[in-house]
N, CA, C and O atoms as a Maestro MAE file, in Angstrom:
{
 s_m_m2io_version
 :::
 2.0.0
}

f_m_ct {
 s_m_title
 :::
 protein
 m_atom[336] {
  # First column is atom index #
  i_m_mmod_type
  r_m_x_coord
  r_m_y_coord
  r_m_z_coord
  i_m_residue_number
  s_m_chain_name
  s_m_pdb_residue_name
  s_m_pdb_atom_name
  i_m_atomic_number
  :::
  1 25 108.716 59.794 -82.094 1 A "UNK " " N  " 7
  2 3 109.587 59.408 -83.185 1 A "UNK " " CA " 6
  3 2 108.752 58.672 -84.232 1 A "UNK " " C  " 6
  4 15 107.919 57.836 -83.883 1 A "UNK " " O  " 8
  5 25 108.968 58.975 -85.506 2 A "UNK " " N  " 7
  6 3 108.186 58.314 -86.553 2 A "UNK " " CA " 6
  7 2 108.476 56.814 -86.641 2 A "UNK " " C  " 6
  8 15 109.556 56.348 -86.275 2 A "UNK " " O  " 8
  9 25 107.500 56.088 -87.128 3 A "UNK " " N  " 7
  10 3 107.651 54.654 -87.375 3 A "UNK " " CA " 6
  11 2 107.579 54.396 -88.871 3 A "UNK " " C  " 6
  12 15 106.995 55.172 -89.628 3 A "UNK " " O  " 8
  13 25 108.183 53.297 -89.277 4 A "UNK " " N  " 7
  14 3 108.197 52.924 -90.684 4 A "UNK " " CA " 6
  15 2 107.915 51.431 -90.771 4 A "UNK " " C  " 6
  16 15 108.522 50.634 -90.055 4 A "UNK " " O  " 8
  17 25 106.998 51.056 -91.647 5 A "UNK " " N  " 7
  18 3 106.693 49.647 -91.871 5 A "UNK " " CA " 6
  19 2 107.128 49.284 -93.281 5 A "UNK " " C  " 6
  20 15 106.803 49.982 -94.242 5 A "UNK " " O  " 8
  21 25 107.860 48.193 -93.396 6 A "UNK " " N  " 7
  22 3 108.314 47.726 -94.704 6 A "UNK " " CA " 6
  23 2 107.672 46.367 -94.949 6 A "UNK " " C  " 6
  24 15 107.817 45.444 -94.148 6 A "UNK " " O  " 8
  25 25 106.971 46.258 -96.050 7 A "UNK " " N  " 7
  26 3 106.279 45.006 -96.372 7 A "UNK " " CA " 6
  27 2 106.945 44.330 -97.564 7 A "UNK " " C  " 6
  28 15 107.662 44.954 -98.346 7 A "UNK " " O  " 8
  29 25 106.684 43.041 -97.670 8 A "UNK " " N  " 7
  30 3 107.113 42.243 -98.826 8 A "UNK " " CA " 6
  31 2 108.625 42.268 -99.056 8 A "UNK " " C  " 6
  32 15 109.097 42.431 -100.182 8 A "UNK " " O  " 8
  33 25 109.363 42.105 -97.975 9 A "UNK " " N  " 7
  34 3 110.823 42.046 -98.076 9 A "UNK " " CA " 6
  35 2 111.193 40.682 -98.655 9 A "UNK " " C  " 6
  36 15 110.757 39.655 -98.134 9 A "UNK " " O  " 8
  37 25 111.984 40.655 -99.719 10 A "UNK " " N  " 7
  38 3 112.408 39.362 -100.267 10 A "UNK " " CA " 6
  39 2 113.171 38.550 -99.210 10 A "UNK " " C  " 6
  40 15 113.908 39.108 -98.397 10 A "UNK " " O  " 8
  41 25 112.984 37.239 -99.236 11 A "UNK " " N  " 7
  42 3 113.595 36.372 -98.229 11 A "UNK " " CA " 6
  43 2 115.113 36.501 -98.193 11 A "UNK " " C  " 6
  44 15 115.712 36.502 -97.117 11 A "UNK " " O  " 8
  45 25 115.733 36.610 -99.361 12 A "UNK " " N  " 7
  46 3 117.194 36.715 -99.379 12 A "UNK " " CA " 6
  47 2 117.674 38.028 -98.763 12 A "UNK " " C  " 6
  48 15 118.708 38.057 -98.095 12 A "UNK " " O  " 8
  49 25 116.932 39.109 -98.982 13 A "UNK " " N  " 7
  50 3 117.285 40.400 -98.383 13 A "UNK " " CA " 6
  51 2 117.116 40.324 -96.870 13 A "UNK " " C  " 6
  52 15 117.967 40.797 -96.116 13 A "UNK " " O  " 8
  53 25 116.018 39.731 -96.435 14 A "UNK " " N  " 7
  54 3 115.762 39.577 -95.003 14 A "UNK " " CA " 6
  55 2 116.866 38.750 -94.346 14 A "UNK " " C  " 6
  56 15 117.322 39.075 -93.250 14 A "UNK " " O  " 8
  57 25 117.287 37.692 -95.012 15 A "UNK " " N  " 7
  58 3 118.342 36.832 -94.460 15 A "UNK " " CA " 6
  59 2 119.650 37.603 -94.302 15 A "UNK " " C  " 6
  60 15 120.346 37.452 -93.299 15 A "UNK " " O  " 8
  61 25 119.978 38.422 -95.287 16 A "UNK " " N  " 7
  62 3 121.209 39.224 -95.201 16 A "UNK " " CA " 6
  63 2 121.107 40.219 -94.048 16 A "UNK " " C  " 6
  64 15 122.068 40.407 -93.301 16 A "UNK " " O  " 8
  65 25 119.954 40.853 -93.904 17 A "UNK " " N  " 7
  66 3 119.765 41.797 -92.803 17 A "UNK " " CA " 6
  67 2 119.920 41.109 -91.448 17 A "UNK " " C  " 6
  68 15 120.551 41.644 -90.537 17 A "UNK " " O  " 8
  69 25 119.340 39.926 -91.329 18 A "UNK " " N  " 7
  70 3 119.460 39.171 -90.067 18 A "UNK " " CA " 6
  71 2 120.916 38.802 -89.795 18 A "UNK " " C  " 6
  72 15 121.383 38.907 -88.660 18 A "UNK " " O  " 8
  73 25 121.630 38.373 -90.827 19 A "UNK " " N  " 7
  74 3 123.045 38.011 -90.658 19 A "UNK " " CA " 6
  75 2 123.870 39.224 -90.238 19 A "UNK " " C  " 6
  76 15 124.717 39.131 -89.351 19 A "UNK " " O  " 8
  77 25 123.617 40.349 -90.876 20 A "UNK " " N  " 7
  78 3 124.345 41.571 -90.516 20 A "UNK " " CA " 6
  79 2 124.050 41.976 -89.078 20 A "UNK " " C  " 6
  80 15 124.955 42.362 -88.339 20 A "UNK " " O  " 8
  81 25 122.789 41.887 -88.685 21 A "UNK " " N  " 7
  82 3 122.413 42.228 -87.311 21 A "UNK " " CA " 6
  83 2 123.127 41.313 -86.320 21 A "UNK " " C  " 6
  84 15 123.643 41.771 -85.301 21 A "UNK " " O  " 8
  85 25 123.150 40.033 -86.623 22 A "UNK " " N  " 7
  86 3 123.818 39.078 -85.740 22 A "UNK " " CA " 6
  87 2 125.315 39.377 -85.666 22 A "UNK " " C  " 6
  88 15 125.902 39.357 -84.584 22 A "UNK " " O  " 8
  89 25 125.927 39.652 -86.809 23 A "UNK " " N  " 7
  90 3 127.363 39.938 -86.855 23 A "UNK " " CA " 6
  91 2 127.713 41.187 -86.045 23 A "UNK " " C  " 6
  92 15 128.767 41.249 -85.413 23 A "UNK " " O  " 8
  93 25 126.823 42.176 -86.068 24 A "UNK " " N  " 7
  94 3 127.061 43.419 -85.328 24 A "UNK " " CA " 6
  95 2 126.493 43.375 -83.909 24 A "UNK " " C  " 6
  96 15 126.552 44.361 -83.174 24 A "UNK " " O  " 8
  97 25 125.945 42.221 -83.536 25 A "UNK " " N  " 7
  98 3 125.353 42.025 -82.198 25 A "UNK " " CA " 6
  99 2 124.264 43.057 -81.906 25 A "UNK " " C  " 6
  100 15 124.231 43.687 -80.848 25 A "UNK " " O  " 8
  101 25 123.382 43.200 -82.882 26 A "UNK " " N  " 7
  102 3 122.261 44.124 -82.757 26 A "UNK " " CA " 6
  103 2 120.966 43.390 -83.055 26 A "UNK " " C  " 6
  104 15 120.956 42.320 -83.664 26 A "UNK " " O  " 8
  105 25 119.883 43.991 -82.611 27 A "UNK " " N  " 7
  106 3 118.580 43.487 -83.037 27 A "UNK " " CA " 6
  107 2 118.407 43.856 -84.506 27 A "UNK " " C  " 6
  108 15 119.121 44.712 -85.029 27 A "UNK " " O  " 8
  109 25 117.466 43.211 -85.158 28 A "UNK " " N  " 7
  110 3 117.196 43.528 -86.558 28 A "UNK " " CA " 6
  111 2 116.783 44.994 -86.692 28 A "UNK " " C  " 6
  112 15 117.212 45.684 -87.616 28 A "UNK " " O  " 8
  113 25 115.957 45.457 -85.773 29 A "UNK " " N  " 7
  114 3 115.523 46.853 -85.795 29 A "UNK " " CA " 6
  115 2 116.716 47.798 -85.642 29 A "UNK " " C  " 6
  116 15 116.832 48.774 -86.383 29 A "UNK " " O  " 8
  117 25 117.600 47.514 -84.688 30 A "UNK " " N  " 7
  118 3 118.777 48.364 -84.472 30 A "UNK " " CA " 6
  119 2 119.693 48.351 -85.693 30 A "UNK " " C  " 6
  120 15 120.272 49.378 -86.047 30 A "UNK " " O  " 8
  121 25 119.825 47.197 -86.333 31 A "UNK " " N  " 7
  122 3 120.670 47.100 -87.530 31 A "UNK " " CA " 6
  123 2 120.110 47.964 -88.659 31 A "UNK " " C  " 6
  124 15 120.851 48.692 -89.318 31 A "UNK " " O  " 8
  125 25 118.811 47.877 -88.873 32 A "UNK " " N  " 7
  126 3 118.189 48.663 -89.940 32 A "UNK " " CA " 6
  127 2 118.269 50.152 -89.629 32 A "UNK " " C  " 6
  128 15 118.503 50.958 -90.530 32 A "UNK " " O  " 8
  129 25 118.079 50.531 -88.360 33 A "UNK " " N  " 7
  130 3 118.223 51.940 -87.982 33 A "UNK " " CA " 6
  131 2 119.644 52.436 -88.235 33 A "UNK " " C  " 6
  132 15 119.837 53.556 -88.707 33 A "UNK " " O  " 8
  133 25 120.637 51.605 -87.922 34 A "UNK " " N  " 7
  134 3 122.035 51.978 -88.162 34 A "UNK " " CA " 6
  135 2 122.288 52.147 -89.659 34 A "UNK " " C  " 6
  136 15 122.976 53.081 -90.072 34 A "UNK " " O  " 8
  137 25 121.738 51.252 -90.466 35 A "UNK " " N  " 7
  138 3 121.906 51.354 -91.919 35 A "UNK " " CA " 6
  139 2 121.260 52.633 -92.456 35 A "UNK " " C  " 6
  140 15 121.837 53.318 -93.301 35 A "UNK " " O  " 8
  141 25 120.073 52.947 -91.965 36 A "UNK " " N  " 7
  142 3 119.391 54.164 -92.406 36 A "UNK " " CA " 6
  143 2 120.164 55.413 -91.976 36 A "UNK " " C  " 6
  144 15 120.273 56.372 -92.740 36 A "UNK " " O  " 8
  145 25 120.696 55.397 -90.760 37 A "UNK " " N  " 7
  146 3 121.486 56.534 -90.275 37 A "UNK " " CA " 6
  147 2 122.745 56.710 -91.117 37 A "UNK " " C  " 6
  148 15 123.114 57.834 -91.454 37 A "UNK " " O  " 8
  149 25 123.407 55.601 -91.460 38 A "UNK " " N  " 7
  150 3 124.600 55.671 -92.313 38 A "UNK " " CA " 6
  151 2 124.258 56.254 -93.682 38 A "UNK " " C  " 6
  152 15 124.988 57.093 -94.209 38 A "UNK " " O  " 8
  153 25 123.153 55.806 -94.247 39 A "UNK " " N  " 7
  154 3 122.729 56.290 -95.566 39 A "UNK " " CA " 6
  155 2 122.419 57.784 -95.515 39 A "UNK " " C  " 6
  156 15 122.787 58.526 -96.425 39 A "UNK " " O  " 8
  157 25 121.746 58.226 -94.459 40 A "UNK " " N  " 7
  158 3 121.429 59.649 -94.314 40 A "UNK " " CA " 6
  159 2 122.704 60.472 -94.159 40 A "UNK " " C  " 6
  160 15 122.810 61.559 -94.726 40 A "UNK " " O  " 8
  161 25 123.668 59.965 -93.399 41 A "UNK " " N  " 7
  162 3 124.942 60.671 -93.218 41 A "UNK " " CA " 6
  163 2 125.686 60.780 -94.547 41 A "UNK " " C  " 6
  164 15 126.268 61.821 -94.851 41 A "UNK " " O  " 8
  165 25 125.669 59.712 -95.334 42 A "UNK " " N  " 7
  166 3 126.321 59.739 -96.650 42 A "UNK " " CA " 6
  167 2 125.667 60.783 -97.550 42 A "UNK " " C  " 6
  168 15 126.356 61.501 -98.275 42 A "UNK " " O  " 8
  169 25 124.349 60.867 -97.505 43 A "UNK " " N  " 7
  170 3 123.626 61.837 -98.329 43 A "UNK " " CA " 6
  171 2 123.984 63.261 -97.911 43 A "UNK " " C  " 6
  172 15 124.150 64.134 -98.763 43 A "UNK " " O  " 8
  173 25 124.105 63.502 -96.597 44 A "UNK " " N  " 7
  174 3 124.491 64.834 -96.124 44 A "UNK " " CA " 6
  175 2 125.906 65.180 -96.565 44 A "UNK " " C  " 6
  176 15 126.165 66.302 -97.000 44 A "UNK " " O  " 8
  177 25 126.833 64.210 -96.454 45 A "UNK " " N  " 7
  178 3 128.214 64.461 -96.883 45 A "UNK " " CA " 6
  179 2 128.277 64.737 -98.383 45 A "UNK " " C  " 6
  180 15 129.010 65.618 -98.832 45 A "UNK " " O  " 8
  181 25 127.506 63.980 -99.147 46 A "UNK " " N  " 7
  182 3 127.483 64.173 -100.600 46 A "UNK " " CA " 6
  183 2 126.962 65.571 -100.931 46 A "UNK " " C  " 6
  184 15 127.528 66.264 -101.776 46 A "UNK " " O  " 8
  185 25 125.889 65.980 -100.266 47 A "UNK " " N  " 7
  186 3 125.327 67.310 -100.510 47 A "UNK " " CA " 6
  187 2 126.337 68.389 -100.133 47 A "UNK " " C  " 6
  188 15 126.457 69.399 -100.826 47 A "UNK " " O  " 8
  189 25 127.052 68.179 -99.051 48 A "UNK " " N  " 7
  190 3 128.071 69.132 -98.622 48 A "UNK " " CA " 6
  191 2 129.206 69.203 -99.639 48 A "UNK " " C  " 6
  192 15 129.705 70.287 -99.943 48 A "UNK " " O  " 8
  193 25 129.609 68.058 -100.159 49 A "UNK " " N  " 7
  194 3 130.681 68.022 -101.158 49 A "UNK " " CA " 6
  195 2 130.244 68.716 -102.446 49 A "UNK " " C  " 6
  196 15 131.027 69.444 -103.057 49 A "UNK " " O  " 8
  197 25 129.013 68.496 -102.852 50 A "UNK " " N  " 7
  198 3 128.496 69.146 -104.065 50 A "UNK " " CA " 6
  199 2 128.487 70.657 -103.872 50 A "UNK " " C  " 6
  200 15 128.861 71.407 -104.773 50 A "UNK " " O  " 8
  201 25 128.059 71.099 -102.696 51 A "UNK " " N  " 7
  202 3 128.042 72.534 -102.400 51 A "UNK " " CA " 6
  203 2 129.460 73.098 -102.444 51 A "UNK " " C  " 6
  204 15 129.681 74.169 -103.008 51 A "UNK " " O  " 8
  205 25 130.414 72.395 -101.861 52 A "UNK " " N  " 7
  206 3 131.809 72.849 -101.863 52 A "UNK " " CA " 6
  207 2 132.351 72.929 -103.287 52 A "UNK " " C  " 6
  208 15 133.050 73.882 -103.632 52 A "UNK " " O  " 8
  209 25 132.035 71.940 -104.110 53 A "UNK " " N  " 7
  210 3 132.510 71.953 -105.499 53 A "UNK " " CA " 6
  211 2 131.920 73.134 -106.274 53 A "UNK " " C  " 6
  212 15 132.605 73.741 -107.097 53 A "UNK " " O  " 8
  213 25 130.670 73.454 -106.014 54 A "UNK " " N  " 7
  214 3 130.055 74.612 -106.677 54 A "UNK " " CA " 6
  215 2 130.768 75.900 -106.268 54 A "UNK " " C  " 6
  216 15 131.021 76.771 -107.101 54 A "UNK " " O  " 8
  217 25 131.092 76.011 -104.971 55 A "UNK " " N  " 7
  218 3 131.802 77.193 -104.490 55 A "UNK " " CA " 6
  219 2 133.196 77.277 -105.118 55 A "UNK " " C  " 6
  220 15 133.644 78.360 -105.491 55 A "UNK " " O  " 8
  221 25 133.872 76.149 -105.233 56 A "UNK " " N  " 7
  222 3 135.196 76.119 -105.867 56 A "UNK " " CA " 6
  223 2 135.092 76.544 -107.327 56 A "UNK " " C  " 6
  224 15 135.912 77.324 -107.811 56 A "UNK " " O  " 8
  225 25 134.086 76.030 -108.026 57 A "UNK " " N  " 7
  226 3 133.891 76.410 -109.431 57 A "UNK " " CA " 6
  227 2 133.656 77.913 -109.570 57 A "UNK " " C  " 6
  228 15 134.183 78.544 -110.487 57 A "UNK " " O  " 8
  229 25 132.860 78.490 -108.656 58 A "UNK " " N  " 7
  230 3 132.615 79.936 -108.697 58 A "UNK " " CA " 6
  231 2 133.916 80.704 -108.480 58 A "UNK " " C  " 6
  232 15 134.181 81.690 -109.168 58 A "UNK " " O  " 8
  233 25 134.724 80.251 -107.525 59 A "UNK " " N  " 7
  234 3 136.005 80.914 -107.273 59 A "UNK " " CA " 6
  235 2 136.926 80.817 -108.483 59 A "UNK " " C  " 6
  236 15 137.599 81.787 -108.832 59 A "UNK " " O  " 8
  237 25 136.958 79.658 -109.119 60 A "UNK " " N  " 7
  238 3 137.784 79.494 -110.324 60 A "UNK " " CA " 6
  239 2 137.340 80.454 -111.425 60 A "UNK " " C  " 6
  240 15 138.166 81.085 -112.085 60 A "UNK " " O  " 8
  241 25 136.034 80.553 -111.611 61 A "UNK " " N  " 7
  242 3 135.509 81.463 -112.628 61 A "UNK " " CA " 6
  243 2 135.866 82.908 -112.298 61 A "UNK " " C  " 6
  244 15 136.235 83.683 -113.181 61 A "UNK " " O  " 8
  245 25 135.753 83.262 -111.023 62 A "UNK " " N  " 7
  246 3 136.084 84.622 -110.593 62 A "UNK " " CA " 6
  247 2 137.570 84.918 -110.832 62 A "UNK " " C  " 6
  248 15 137.921 85.988 -111.328 62 A "UNK " " O  " 8
  249 25 138.420 83.983 -110.483 63 A "UNK " " N  " 7
  250 3 139.862 84.151 -110.696 63 A "UNK " " CA " 6
  251 2 140.164 84.266 -112.183 63 A "UNK " " C  " 6
  252 15 140.980 85.092 -112.590 63 A "UNK " " O  " 8
  253 25 139.513 83.446 -112.990 64 A "UNK " " N  " 7
  254 3 139.735 83.487 -114.441 64 A "UNK " " CA " 6
  255 2 139.304 84.832 -115.021 64 A "UNK " " C  " 6
  256 15 139.945 85.346 -115.938 64 A "UNK " " O  " 8
  257 25 138.224 85.404 -114.493 65 A "UNK " " N  " 7
  258 3 137.776 86.719 -114.969 65 A "UNK " " CA " 6
  259 2 138.757 87.814 -114.553 65 A "UNK " " C  " 6
  260 15 139.048 88.724 -115.329 65 A "UNK " " O  " 8
  261 25 139.263 87.720 -113.324 66 A "UNK " " N  " 7
  262 3 140.174 88.744 -112.811 66 A "UNK " " CA " 6
  263 2 141.574 88.625 -113.410 66 A "UNK " " C  " 6
  264 15 142.278 89.626 -113.540 66 A "UNK " " O  " 8
  265 25 141.977 87.424 -113.771 67 A "UNK " " N  " 7
  266 3 143.324 87.171 -114.293 67 A "UNK " " CA " 6
  267 2 143.237 86.315 -115.560 67 A "UNK " " C  " 6
  268 15 143.648 85.155 -115.562 67 A "UNK " " O  " 8
  269 25 142.707 86.886 -116.617 68 A "UNK " " N  " 7
  270 3 142.474 86.077 -117.827 68 A "UNK " " CA " 6
  271 2 143.735 85.654 -118.566 68 A "UNK " " C  " 6
  272 15 143.692 84.720 -119.365 68 A "UNK " " O  " 8
  273 25 144.851 86.319 -118.317 69 A "UNK " " N  " 7
  274 3 146.045 86.015 -119.099 69 A "UNK " " CA " 6
  275 2 146.960 84.993 -118.439 69 A "UNK " " C  " 6
  276 15 148.107 84.840 -118.860 69 A "UNK " " O  " 8
  277 25 146.492 84.302 -117.432 70 A "UNK " " N  " 7
  278 3 147.324 83.306 -116.768 70 A "UNK " " CA " 6
  279 2 147.568 82.132 -117.708 70 A "UNK " " C  " 6
  280 15 146.630 81.618 -118.317 70 A "UNK " " O  " 8
  281 25 148.822 81.705 -117.830 71 A "UNK " " N  " 7
  282 3 149.122 80.580 -118.726 71 A "UNK " " CA " 6
  283 2 148.593 79.257 -118.170 71 A "UNK " " C  " 6
  284 15 148.434 79.082 -116.962 71 A "UNK " " O  " 8
  285 25 148.331 78.356 -119.076 72 A "UNK " " N  " 7
  286 3 147.857 77.026 -118.711 72 A "UNK " " CA " 6
  287 2 149.007 76.239 -118.098 72 A "UNK " " C  " 6
  288 15 150.062 76.102 -118.719 72 A "UNK " " O  " 8
  289 25 148.822 75.725 -116.903 73 A "UNK " " N  " 7
  290 3 149.899 75.004 -116.215 73 A "UNK " " CA " 6
  291 2 150.329 73.756 -116.976 73 A "UNK " " C  " 6
  292 15 151.498 73.375 -116.918 73 A "UNK " " O  " 8
  293 25 149.416 73.120 -117.679 74 A "UNK " " N  " 7
  294 3 149.769 71.926 -118.456 74 A "UNK " " CA " 6
  295 2 150.786 72.296 -119.530 74 A "UNK " " C  " 6
  296 15 151.774 71.592 -119.736 74 A "UNK " " O  " 8
  297 25 150.534 73.397 -120.203 75 A "UNK " " N  " 7
  298 3 151.462 73.842 -121.242 75 A "UNK " " CA " 6
  299 2 152.819 74.203 -120.647 75 A "UNK " " C  " 6
  300 15 153.856 73.893 -121.233 75 A "UNK " " O  " 8
  301 25 152.819 74.855 -119.486 76 A "UNK " " N  " 7
  302 3 154.084 75.214 -118.836 76 A "UNK " " CA " 6
  303 2 154.893 73.973 -118.471 76 A "UNK " " C  " 6
  304 15 156.110 73.941 -118.651 76 A "UNK " " O  " 8
  305 25 154.224 72.972 -117.967 77 A "UNK " " N  " 7
  306 3 154.906 71.728 -117.589 77 A "UNK " " CA " 6
  307 2 155.464 71.043 -118.830 77 A "UNK " " C  " 6
  308 15 156.595 70.557 -118.814 77 A "UNK " " O  " 8
  309 25 154.682 71.000 -119.901 78 A "UNK " " N  " 7
  310 3 155.159 70.380 -121.145 78 A "UNK " " CA " 6
  311 2 156.382 71.113 -121.697 78 A "UNK " " C  " 6
  312 15 157.353 70.487 -122.124 78 A "UNK " " O  " 8
  313 25 156.322 72.434 -121.683 79 A "UNK " " N  " 7
  314 3 157.459 73.218 -122.163 79 A "UNK " " CA " 6
  315 2 158.704 72.942 -121.328 79 A "UNK " " C  " 6
  316 15 159.805 72.803 -121.862 79 A "UNK " " O  " 8
  317 25 158.519 72.865 -120.016 80 A "UNK " " N  " 7
  318 3 159.649 72.598 -119.129 80 A "UNK " " CA " 6
  319 2 160.237 71.217 -119.407 80 A "UNK " " C  " 6
  320 15 161.457 71.061 -119.460 80 A "UNK " " O  " 8
  321 25 159.386 70.228 -119.582 81 A "UNK " " N  " 7
  322 3 159.862 68.867 -119.864 81 A "UNK " " CA " 6
  323 2 160.576 68.797 -121.214 81 A "UNK " " C  " 6
  324 15 161.602 68.132 -121.354 81 A "UNK " " O  " 8
  325 25 160.020 69.487 -122.192 82 A "UNK " " N  " 7
  326 3 160.617 69.471 -123.531 82 A "UNK " " CA " 6
  327 2 161.975 70.170 -123.571 82 A "UNK " " C  " 6
  328 15 162.816 69.856 -124.414 82 A "UNK " " O  " 8
  329 25 162.183 71.108 -122.665 83 A "UNK " " N  " 7
  330 3 163.441 71.855 -122.673 83 A "UNK " " CA " 6
  331 2 164.593 71.077 -122.041 83 A "UNK " " C  " 6
  332 15 165.738 71.524 -122.097 83 A "UNK " " O  " 8
  333 25 164.317 69.954 -121.456 84 A "UNK " " N  " 7
  334 3 165.367 69.160 -120.781 84 A "UNK " " CA " 6
  335 2 166.017 68.196 -121.714 84 A "UNK " " C  " 6
  336 15 166.914 67.456 -121.311 84 A "UNK " " O  " 8
  :::
 }
 m_bond[335] {
  # First column is bond index #
  i_m_from
  i_m_to
  i_m_order
  :::
  1 1 2 1
  2 2 3 1
  3 3 4 2
  4 3 5 1
  5 5 6 1
  6 6 7 1
  7 7 8 2
  8 7 9 1
  9 9 10 1
  10 10 11 1
  11 11 12 2
  12 11 13 1
  13 13 14 1
  14 14 15 1
  15 15 16 2
  16 15 17 1
  17 17 18 1
  18 18 19 1
  19 19 20 2
  20 19 21 1
  21 21 22 1
  22 22 23 1
  23 23 24 2
  24 23 25 1
  25 25 26 1
  26 26 27 1
  27 27 28 2
  28 27 29 1
  29 29 30 1
  30 30 31 1
  31 31 32 2
  32 31 33 1
  33 33 34 1
  34 34 35 1
  35 35 36 2
  36 35 37 1
  37 37 38 1
  38 38 39 1
  39 39 40 2
  40 39 41 1
  41 41 42 1
  42 42 43 1
  43 43 44 2
  44 43 45 1
  45 45 46 1
  46 46 47 1
  47 47 48 2
  48 47 49 1
  49 49 50 1
  50 50 51 1
  51 51 52 2
  52 51 53 1
  53 53 54 1
  54 54 55 1
  55 55 56 2
  56 55 57 1
  57 57 58 1
  58 58 59 1
  59 59 60 2
  60 59 61 1
  61 61 62 1
  62 62 63 1
  63 63 64 2
  64 63 65 1
  65 65 66 1
  66 66 67 1
  67 67 68 2
  68 67 69 1
  69 69 70 1
  70 70 71 1
  71 71 72 2
  72 71 73 1
  73 73 74 1
  74 74 75 1
  75 75 76 2
  76 75 77 1
  77 77 78 1
  78 78 79 1
  79 79 80 2
  80 79 81 1
  81 81 82 1
  82 82 83 1
  83 83 84 2
  84 83 85 1
  85 85 86 1
  86 86 87 1
  87 87 88 2
  88 87 89 1
  89 89 90 1
  90 90 91 1
  91 91 92 2
  92 91 93 1
  93 93 94 1
  94 94 95 1
  95 95 96 2
  96 95 97 1
  97 97 98 1
  98 98 99 1
  99 99 100 2
  100 99 101 1
  101 101 102 1
  102 102 103 1
  103 103 104 2
  104 103 105 1
  105 105 106 1
  106 106 107 1
  107 107 108 2
  108 107 109 1
  109 109 110 1
  110 110 111 1
  111 111 112 2
  112 111 113 1
  113 113 114 1
  114 114 115 1
  115 115 116 2
  116 115 117 1
  117 117 118 1
  118 118 119 1
  119 119 120 2
  120 119 121 1
  121 121 122 1
  122 122 123 1
  123 123 124 2
  124 123 125 1
  125 125 126 1
  126 126 127 1
  127 127 128 2
  128 127 129 1
  129 129 130 1
  130 130 131 1
  131 131 132 2
  132 131 133 1
  133 133 134 1
  134 134 135 1
  135 135 136 2
  136 135 137 1
  137 137 138 1
  138 138 139 1
  139 139 140 2
  140 139 141 1
  141 141 142 1
  142 142 143 1
  143 143 144 2
  144 143 145 1
  145 145 146 1
  146 146 147 1
  147 147 148 2
  148 147 149 1
  149 149 150 1
  150 150 151 1
  151 151 152 2
  152 151 153 1
  153 153 154 1
  154 154 155 1
  155 155 156 2
  156 155 157 1
  157 157 158 1
  158 158 159 1
  159 159 160 2
  160 159 161 1
  161 161 162 1
  162 162 163 1
  163 163 164 2
  164 163 165 1
  165 165 166 1
  166 166 167 1
  167 167 168 2
  168 167 169 1
  169 169 170 1
  170 170 171 1
  171 171 172 2
  172 171 173 1
  173 173 174 1
  174 174 175 1
  175 175 176 2
  176 175 177 1
  177 177 178 1
  178 178 179 1
  179 179 180 2
  180 179 181 1
  181 181 182 1
  182 182 183 1
  183 183 184 2
  184 183 185 1
  185 185 186 1
  186 186 187 1
  187 187 188 2
  188 187 189 1
  189 189 190 1
  190 190 191 1
  191 191 192 2
  192 191 193 1
  193 193 194 1
  194 194 195 1
  195 195 196 2
  196 195 197 1
  197 197 198 1
  198 198 199 1
  199 199 200 2
  200 199 201 1
  201 201 202 1
  202 202 203 1
  203 203 204 2
  204 203 205 1
  205 205 206 1
  206 206 207 1
  207 207 208 2
  208 207 209 1
  209 209 210 1
  210 210 211 1
  211 211 212 2
  212 211 213 1
  213 213 214 1
  214 214 215 1
  215 215 216 2
  216 215 217 1
  217 217 218 1
  218 218 219 1
  219 219 220 2
  220 219 221 1
  221 221 222 1
  222 222 223 1
  223 223 224 2
  224 223 225 1
  225 225 226 1
  226 226 227 1
  227 227 228 2
  228 227 229 1
  229 229 230 1
  230 230 231 1
  231 231 232 2
  232 231 233 1
  233 233 234 1
  234 234 235 1
  235 235 236 2
  236 235 237 1
  237 237 238 1
  238 238 239 1
  239 239 240 2
  240 239 241 1
  241 241 242 1
  242 242 243 1
  243 243 244 2
  244 243 245 1
  245 245 246 1
  246 246 247 1
  247 247 248 2
  248 247 249 1
  249 249 250 1
  250 250 251 1
  251 251 252 2
  252 251 253 1
  253 253 254 1
  254 254 255 1
  255 255 256 2
  256 255 257 1
  257 257 258 1
  258 258 259 1
  259 259 260 2
  260 259 261 1
  261 261 262 1
  262 262 263 1
  263 263 264 2
  264 263 265 1
  265 265 266 1
  266 266 267 1
  267 267 268 2
  268 267 269 1
  269 269 270 1
  270 270 271 1
  271 271 272 2
  272 271 273 1
  273 273 274 1
  274 274 275 1
  275 275 276 2
  276 275 277 1
  277 277 278 1
  278 278 279 1
  279 279 280 2
  280 279 281 1
  281 281 282 1
  282 282 283 1
  283 283 284 2
  284 283 285 1
  285 285 286 1
  286 286 287 1
  287 287 288 2
  288 287 289 1
  289 289 290 1
  290 290 291 1
  291 291 292 2
  292 291 293 1
  293 293 294 1
  294 294 295 1
  295 295 296 2
  296 295 297 1
  297 297 298 1
  298 298 299 1
  299 299 300 2
  300 299 301 1
  301 301 302 1
  302 302 303 1
  303 303 304 2
  304 303 305 1
  305 305 306 1
  306 306 307 1
  307 307 308 2
  308 307 309 1
  309 309 310 1
  310 310 311 1
  311 311 312 2
  312 311 313 1
  313 313 314 1
  314 314 315 1
  315 315 316 2
  316 315 317 1
  317 317 318 1
  318 318 319 1
  319 319 320 2
  320 319 321 1
  321 321 322 1
  322 322 323 1
  323 323 324 2
  324 323 325 1
  325 325 326 1
  326 326 327 1
  327 327 328 2
  328 327 329 1
  329 329 330 1
  330 330 331 1
  331 331 332 2
  332 331 333 1
  333 333 334 1
  334 334 335 1
  335 335 336 2
  :::
 }
}
């Protein structure tokens, strides 16, 4: 397993890390590993969400090409509200 060395950590940052480790009943090393794992998981979820949004955009474009005469739903809602 790879190792990582971090130098010149500001004292206030180190103190917060120690407090978090104590609060979670972990060693400082375990706390930092948990934080890194959480950050990596967030990055994977973000990448997955971006990919999903791109796929949705492609589908929207495809639908718009296949059905170009579909009315704008905003306009339909406004017309319905105005007719009441």
